[in-house]
N, C-alpha and C positions, 0 to 999 in steps of 0.2 A: 690123316689129312689135315692140313692147316687151312682154316677159314680166314676170310677177310671181312671187313666191316660191312661190305655190301651184302654178302651172303648172310651174315648175322642179322642184318636188318630185315632181310626177306624172311628169315626163320622166325623172328620175333614179332613181325607185323601183326597188329591187332590182337595179340595174345594177352590173356590174363596170367600174370606171373606172380608167384609167391616165393619169398625168400624165407626159408625155415632155418632159423639159427639153432645151433646145437646146444640149446639152453636147458638147464634143469627146470626152468619155469614151464616148459611144455609137457613135462612128465605128468601123467594123470589128467591131462587137459581134455582128452577126447576129441582133439582137433583133426584127427586123421581124415575123416570124410570131407571136412571143409578144405583141408590142404589138397586132397586128391581132386577136388572139384575145379581146380585151376588148370589152365592149359599147360603151363610149364612150372615144375617144381624145382627150385634152386636150392642147393645145399652148399655148405661151406667147409673147406678143408676136409677133415676126416668125418664129416657129417653123413657120408654115405653108408657108414658102418653101423647099420641098424639091424636089430633082430626082428623076427616076425611079431613078437609080443609088443614091440614098440610102435608098430604101424598104426595102432588105434589112436595114438597120440601124435605121431610125426608124419603120417601118410605112408603110402606104399611105393611111391615112384621116386626116381631120381633122374630128372631130365637134364639139368645143367649143374655143374659143380664149378665153383670158384676155388682154386687151390694154389697156395703159395709154393708148392713143390719142395717144402723144406725136408731135408733128409733126417734120419733118425738122430735124436739128441736125448738129453736127460729129461726133456719136457714132454715129448710126444713120440708116438710110435711112427715108424716109417710108413709112407703111403704105399698102396698096392694097386697098380694100374689094372691088374686083372680083376680085382674086386670092384674097382670103379666101373670097369666095362661090364662086369656081370650084373651090376646094379641097374643096368639099362641106360646108362648115361649117354645122352646124345651129343653133348658138347662139354669139353673141359676148358674153362676160361682161366688164363694164367695172368695174374697181375704182374707188373714189371719189376718185381723184387728179386727173383731168384738169381743167385750168382751164376755165371756162365757155365761152370762145371755142373751145377745142379740141372740146368736146362739140357745140357748135353747128355746127362745120364737119363733124363726123362725121354729124350728122343730115342735113345738106345732101348729103353724099356718098352716104348710105345710101338716098336716094330712088331712085337707079339700081341700087344693089347689092341692096337688098331683104333685108338680113340681119335675122334675128330676134335681139334682144339683150336682155340683162338688166343693169341697173345695181345694183351692190351698195350697200345703203343706208348712211346715216350711222351708224345704231346699230351695225351690224357693224363699221364703220370704227373707232368708238370702242372697241369691245370688243377689236379687234386691237391698237389703239394702247395700250390699257391693259396688254396682255400684253407688248409689246416696246418701246414708247416710241419708235418710229422708223417710217420709211416701209418697208413690207415689200417684199421682192422679189416679182415677179409669181407665182413658184412657190409661195411661202409663202401668198400670197393664195389661190391655187387650192386648196391643201390645207385651209386653215382654212375656206374657204367651202364646199367640197364636203362636208366632214364634217358640215355642218349639215343636210344632206339625207338622205333614207332610202336611201342607196346601199348596195349589198351589200359593196363593198370599194373602196378607193382605193390603187392601186399607184403608187409614185413611182420613176422611173428617171432617173439622171444628175444628181441635185441635189447638186453638189459645192461650192456657195457660192464659185465663182470660184477654185478651186484650179487650174482650167484655163480656157481661153476657150470660146467657142461653136464649133459645127461650122462647117466651111468654107462660106461663102456666107451665113451668118446676117446679118452686117452688114459694113461696110466697114473696120472697125478690125482691126489685128493682134491676135494673142492677148495680147501684152504690154500693149497699150493697153486691151483689155477688162478684164484683171485689175487693172491700175492704176486704172482708173476705178472699179471696184467697191470697191477698198480705199480710195482717196482720197475717195470719196463718204461715208465714215463720219463725217468730221469737217469742220468749217469751219476757216478760217484761224487761229482762236484755240484750236483743239483741242477745241472743244465738239462733242458728239455731234450728228449730224444725219442725215437721210435713211436710207440703207441700212446701219444699224449691224448687223454680222454676228453677233456673239456671242449677243445675245438672240433672234435668229431661229433659230439652231441650238438654243438651249435650248428654245424653244417647240416646234419640230419634235420634239425628243426627248420632251417632255412628252406631246405628242399621240400619239406612237408608243407610249409606255408606258401610256397610259390608254385608247386607242381601238383595239380589236382589228381594226377594219375597215381600219386604215392599215397598209400593207405597203411596205417600202423595199428597194431593191436594195442590193448590196454597196457601191457607190460612195457612196450616200446614207448608209448606216449608218456607213461609215468617216468621213464628214464630220462626223457628230455623235457619234461615239465610242460606238456601241451595237453589240451583237452580234446 
């Protein structure tokens, strides 16, 4: 079933939301109980793929997932809608990046998975592009999008803009490959900015933090954008 923004607003009204980035910095943090104390736990891309042993650090629920729906490549494993559904996901939110064929494949797969989903519209895409001029990381999409709804708060943990890699088991790359990919994807071969340019995304997160009292950041995220 596809949701609209009105239904999403009703779902999120007065909720305490936490965005759990799939970051290595959360490993051995013991944040699981704190994460589970929020009304809605948001995970990013393949961040639903957690083991029972990881719940002490990452929490035990997956309520909302922001996922680009990228298909299998040399970088990451293919997503599995059945696993996403089995994780207890209530809503899958799709940023407006996927190519048409990727979205059509998602619709075919979702016949069996039965996930409720929301597509972020082109107007919001333009608004975010005007802010940063590049393709946003999925975590920035989640912050930017969620703050448009009547949430009580949005807490972010582990957003370090690839100063480390992901947690063990997130994808098949080494930590060095993950960091290199994020850094190298900022420019094309001519040195022209493209895709995930990091500095404007940090600046946007800093602006949102300074202007919206609902947004809360952990120490890792604050350090990444140089705020106290």
